[in-house]
N, C-alpha and C positions, 0 to 999 in steps of 0.2 A: 882272463876275460875282463877283469876290472882294472887292469893296469892302464889301458888306453884312456878311459874316462878320468882316472885319477891324474894322469899326466897332463891331460888337457881340460882341467877343471874350469878354467875361465871360459873356454869355448863352449863347454857343456852348459855353463850358467847362462851364457848369452842365448844359446838355443832355447833353453827352457823359458827364459824371459820373453823371447819372441813368440813362442807358442802360447804362453799365458796372455800376452797382450792381444794377439790375434783372436784367441778364444773369447776374451771379454768383449772385443769389438764386434765379433760375430753374434754373440749372445744378445747384445743390445739391439741388433738389427732384426732379430728373428721376431716376426709378428706373433703376438700372444692373444688368444681369445679365451674368455671364460668358458664358452661353449662353442667349439669349432663347427663351422658350417659345412658339414660333409654329407648331409642327407638330401633326399629328393625333395623337390618343391611340391607342395600340395595346395590346391585351391578348393575350398568348400563352397558349395552352393546350397543355401538354406532357404526354403520356401514354406511359409506358414499358410495353413488353411484351417482355421478354427473349427473344431467339431467334425472334421472329415475322417472317415475310416481309412485304414491303410490300403484297402482295396481301391477306394476312390482316388486316394493320393497317387497310387501307382498308375492307374488308368488315365487320369485327367492331367497329371502334372509330370511325373517322372518319364513316362514314355515319350511325351512331346519334347521335354528338355533334352533327353538323351539323343533324340534324333538329330538335333542341331549341334550338340556338344561333341559328337563323334568327329566332326570335321575340324575341330580346333587343332592347329599345328602342334607337333611334338607331344601329343597326348600319349602317355605310356600306359595308363591304367585308369579305369573309371569304375567306381563302386557306388551303388545307389541303395538307399534305405528308406522305406515307407513306414512311418510311424503315425500314431493317431494325432492328427492336426498338423503334421509337419513332414516335408519331404527334404531329404538331404542327399547330396551327391558329392563324392570325394574324387577329385581329379588329380592324378599324380603325373609329374613331369620330371625328366632327367635332370641331373646336376648340370648347372651351367646355363639353364634357360632363364631368360630375362622375365622375371615374375610380373613386373609392371606391364610389359608388352603383352604377356599372356593374359593378364586380367582384362585388358581391353578386348582381346580376341574372344574370351569367354563371355564378356558382357555383350558384345555384338552378336554372338551366337544366341544368347538368351533373348535378346530383343526381337528375334525373328519368331518367337513363340507368340502367336496372336490370339489364341482362343483359350485363355485361362477361364476357369469357372468364376462365378461371382464370389466375392468375399475372400479371394486369394491375395495374400500379401505380396508385395514386391520382393522378388528374389534378392537375397543378401549374399555378397561375396566376401570370403575371408581367405587370405593367403598365409601360408606358414611353411616353415622348414624346421628341422630338428633344432637349429640354433635359436629359433623364435619361440620355443616352448617357454611357458612361464617359469621364472626362476626367482621371483620376488613376490611376496604376499604381504598385504596389510589388512588388519582387522580394526574396525571402528565399533566400539561398544561403549555404553554408558558406564559411569562409575558404579560400584556396588550400591544397590538401593536406588539408583537413578535420582540422586539428590536434586538435580536441576529439572526433573520431570520432562526430559527430552522426548519429543515425538520422533521415534526412530524412523517412521515412514517419511517424515519431512527431512530428517537427516540424510536418508538414502537419496531423496530427490536432490538435495543440495550437492551431495557428492557426485551424483550422476550428471548434473547440469553444470557445476562449477569446478569441482576438483578433477574429475576424470579428463575433461578437455585440456586442462593445463598439464596434466601428466602426459597426455598423448603428444603434446608439443615438445617434450624433452627430447633432445637429439639422441637418436638410437633406439627410441621406444617405438615398437611396431604397433602394439595394441594393448589396451587396458580393458580388462573384463571385470564386471561386477557380479557378485552373487549375494543372495540374501535380501531380506526386506520385501515388503509387499510391492508388487508391480502396480504401476498406475493404469487407470482405465477411465474412459469417459462414460459417465452414467447418465442415462436419459430416463427421466421419470415423467411419463405421459399422464396428462389429466384427462380421464375418460369423458368427463362432462364437456370440456372444451372440444374434444375430438368429435363427440357425437353432435355437438352444436354445428359443426362445420361439415357434417356428413362424411367424415373420414373414419378409417379403422386402423388398428395396429398394423395390419398387413400393408396398408398404404404407406405408413411411416417406414416400416422395414424395407419395403421395395424401393422407396425413394432414396434411402440411405445407401442401400446396396448399389443402386444404379449410378449414383453420383460419386461414391467413394471408391474409385478405382482408376487405374491408369490403363490406357488402351494403346495397343500397338497398331500403327497404320501402315505397316510395311516398310519398304525402302525405296530410295530414289537415287538413280544413277546419274551422275553429272561428270561426263568424261571419265577420268581415271578414279574419280572419287565416288563413294557410295555413302549416302546419308540414311540412317535409320530413324524413322519418324515415329514418335510416341507422344500421345497426349497425356499430360499429367493432370489428374483430376482428384487425387486424394486430398482429404481435408488436412490442413496444416495445423490448425488449432481449434479450440472450443468455439471461439467466436465465429469462425467461418462455418462450423457445423450448425450453430444456432440460426444462421441466415439461410439455411437450406430451404428452398421453396418446395412445399409438398403438393400444392394445388393452386389453381387460379380460378377464383370465383368472384363474379360481380365486379370485374375489373380490379380485383384486389389479390395480391399474392398472399397466400397462407404459408407462413414460415414455421419451421420447427419450434422456434421460441414462442410462438403463439399458442401452442398446445402442449408444451412440455418444458420441464426444467432440465437444463443441460449443465453438467458440472464435471470437473476433473477430480477424481478421487482415487482410491486404491482398492485392489481386490480384497475381499473379506478373507482374513486368515482364519482357517478352520483347523 
């Protein structure tokens, strides 16, 4: 059995070398991924409604959103969850679906929901697959004893405003999430004396903010083969625009929020 290979040793050596060379060449061309992309695509729809109960979330948000999302092409599975202050919907699509195109379809479907309650946040969309799960973590902490007396809330804001956008621009990075630190909030401290002097109440202030700080869907417009979804954008972009909110008009004068209250950007109190 071994006589033939021994007699033709040179030929055997050439064959082995050819196999090795072809194997090395093939190995270099095989694509390698740290996490293979083999899972279904998932799009998450998150809608915040501060202070709302799960029952109200389901009735006022989820049912309306589900009614339009069912028509999204290639939808394989939809799962909804109503939690205190937040509605979430998970949409699953089969492997091979163009996520970017599907995101547009989902966004168009959500834009048809016209009757959101007051104080409901704009729905946020997130796309993911198994290969996009987080695989790298960073922690930012002060040195023991915090010798530089760092304000970690300010550090968190700096990372959120400056560091995270730069990391998201790195090629191949899909999303950068942050956890920890106190969240920012706009604080409005109303002066009761100034309010009473102008014949206004806290209810007037609250209603004016709610009425102004929201985006409104105005339906859709067909133009030949194209359809345009119309939506008015009215949410406040910064503190200065909120200060200029007109509460009432008296004696040919606009009464603005800054006339009766101090408005500032601060952080939630950590308890």
